[in-house]
N, C-alpha and C positions, 0 to 999 in steps of 0.2 A: 234671702238665699240666692239673690242676683245677684247683693253688693257682693255678697261674698268669693262668686264666681269672678265677677270684676276686679277683685284685689289679688285673685290668684291670677288670674291674667297681666295683669301689671307687672307680677312679680318674675313669671317667667321672660316678659321681655324685656325687664330690666337687666337680667344675668347676662347675657353678650357682652351688653354696655359695660357691666363691672370688671369681666373677665379681659377683655380691650384695653380696659383702662387701668390695669395692672402695670405700673412702672417696669421697665428692664433696667437691670445692674450693669455697672460697668464690668463687673466679672461677666456676666452672662454675653456681652460685647465682646469683650476679648476674645472668650473663649471662640469666636467665628474667627478669628483670625489667627488661631494658635494658642498655644500657650502663654505667649506674651503679644501687647497688643503693637500694632506696625505701627513707627512715629517716624516722620520727616527726617530725623536724624538718622535712622536707621537704613531707609529708603536710598538716601544718600550718601553713607557710607558702601552700601553696595554697588553704587555705581562709582564709586570716589574707588573702592580697593579696585574692582575690575579694570577700571582704567587705568590701574597703578603696575599693576600683576601681567598685563600684557605686554608692558615695553619693558620690561625684566627680563620675562623669560626670551623674550628677542634677542636681547643684548647678550645675553648670557650665552644663547643659541650659536650667535655671532661671533661671540668671543674663543668658543671651544673651536670652533672652523677654523676660525685664525690660527692658533696656537696647531691643531691639527697640519694645516697647510705649512707651517714654519717648523715642525718635526718631518714632515716629506721631503721640503725643500732642502733640510741639512742634510736628510740622507742623500738625497743623491747628489750634492757637493761632495758629500763622503766618497762616493763610487764615482764619480767624475775624479775627483784626484786620485784616487788608487789605478784609476785606468790610465792614467796621464802618465802615474809611475811608472807602470808596467812598459808602456809602451816607451817613455824614456831610457828603462833596463835596456829595452829588447834594441833599441839603436845604438845604446850607448857599448853593448857587448857585439851589435854587431861591427861596429865601427873601429872596436879593439881587436875582432878577427881581420879585418880587412887591413889594418895598422900593422898586426903581427905578420902578415904573410907577406906584407911590401916589406918589414925590414928581413925577413929572412931570403927574400929575393934580390934585395940589395946586397947582404952578405951577412946576417948579423948573425944569431946565436946557433941557428940549426940550418945555414947557408947551404947551398947545395952543391955537389962537387963541379968542377970547372967544367963538365960538360952542360950541366944546369947555363952558367951564365954566355956559351957560347954559341948557345942556341940561333938557329937561322932564324929571317925574319918572312912574311906571309905563312901564319901558322895556317890558314884555316886549309889553302890550296897544300900545302904541305904534308899536314895531318893526311888527307885524300889520297896524295901521291904515295906517301908512307905507308899508308894500311894497306892501298894494293900490291905494293912491290914487297911488302912483308908476307903477303899470302904466296909470292911466289918464291920466296927464299927465305924460308923460317930457319933461324940458327944462323943468319949471316951478322957479323957485329956490325960493320957497317949499316944494316937496314935496320938493325935496332935499333942503332944509335938516331940516324933518322927520324923513327918513328916516335922514339923516345923526346927526340929534341922538337919535335912538332907540337907533339901533347904540351912538354914547357914551355912552349911560345903563346900555346892559348891560356896558360895562368897568366904570364905576363900582360895578354890581352883584357886579363879581368873577366874571360869568358870561362866563367866555373862549370857551367854545366857542360860545355861540350870537352872542355881539361878534365874533367870527372871519367864521362865516356870514354876519352881519349886514355887516359889512363887506366882502366877498366882494358879496354880491349887490349891494350901493349899486353897488362899481366897474363890473360886469356892464351894469346899466341907466344909471348915469351917469358914463360912460368922463371925459365932459369938462367935468365939474361942477366948479364954482369949488371944491366940497370934495372933491375925487379926490385932490389931491396928501394930503392929511390921512388921508382915509379909507386912502391907500396905507400910508403910515406907520404908523397904528396896527394896520393890518393886522400889519404886522411885530412891534407890541410883543402883541399878545396873542397871536401865532403861538410868540413868546419863551415868554411867560407859560405857555403850554400845552407846554413844551420840546420843542419841535420847531424843531432851532437849524436844518435846512439850508431849512424851509421859511422859516422868519426871514431868514436872510441874503438867500433870493430877494427876498421883498415889502420888506425894506431896499434892493438895489441896484434895484429898478423905481422908487422914487422919484426919484432920480436920471436912470434911464433914461427914465423915460414923460416925467417932470415936472420937466425942467432948471433949470427958473427958480422951481421953488417954493420959498418958505420954508424947508419941512421938509428940505430937503435937505442942508445941513449934521448936522443931530441925525439922519437918516437914513445918513449915510456914515459917523459917529462908532458906532452901533449897530451896521452892518453888521462895522464895524473888531473891536469886542467881541465877535459873534459867531464871526467869525473866526480871534480869538483864542481863543475856547473848543472851537472845531474843530482846535484845534492848528496852524493855517496863522498860525505868528507872523510871519512875512514877509510875508506877502499881508495883514496885518492892521496891522504896519508902517507898510506901503506908503498903505495909504488912510488910517490918522492922520496922515503925511505932506500928504497933498492935505487934508484937510480945514482943515491948520495955513496951508500955503500958499494957497486958495482963496477962507478964509473965515477970514481972519486975527483979525478982530472979533468972533468967536461964542463963546458959551458951549460948542460942541462943540471949538472951536479948543482951548480952554483943558483942556477934558478927556483931547483928544487928548494935547497935551503933557504932563501926568500921569503919562496913561498910556506915551509915551516914556521919560518922563525913570526910570520904575520898571525 
């Protein structure tokens, strides 16, 4: 009986040792790391892949940023060129206006009458004295001529701002003067020289409206059409050119109008 108990004790003590002695299979060891065993190749590939991906992404971002900058630079260049072209056009138009005005002052197609060519010197001082004299003796032909010549001297001095003021003042004081039609026409010229297209169009149009029998009407209509063309009113301008040709066929304004239509 004692030997039987001793045998059971030995068997009980031997069981844990037997369990610990059970070998662990390869599949079990792999499960500890996941579905597939981790190898040196896999670990090295992870580092290698990570190292290759980072530089490739950075280069791609730099390339995209470079392309975006190039596009922005191209757009800025386009805007700059457009602005330069606009400035050149404005400068050219201004130069043409001054040249046209100089040609008219020197006896061109729309030259002023003899009173315009024989104006006195000392434009500013004469204009001041003429204004004072005109207020004292309105309707006096000599005073009218003095005031008108003083305003015209300001054109020859290329002081277009003061010339515009002088002609406007003359027309307010002497609306029925023999020089009023000329004054209205030259008011349009100096307004155009100052770059005010809308104001110039109104001044030129008023020549034919207020002084329909005046000799400046053909020239005023031609200049009105020219201004309308600059304003983009092409059909309106062409209609006025045809009007000049039909109503004043022998005038220099008609010849200029025909050239414009032939373009």
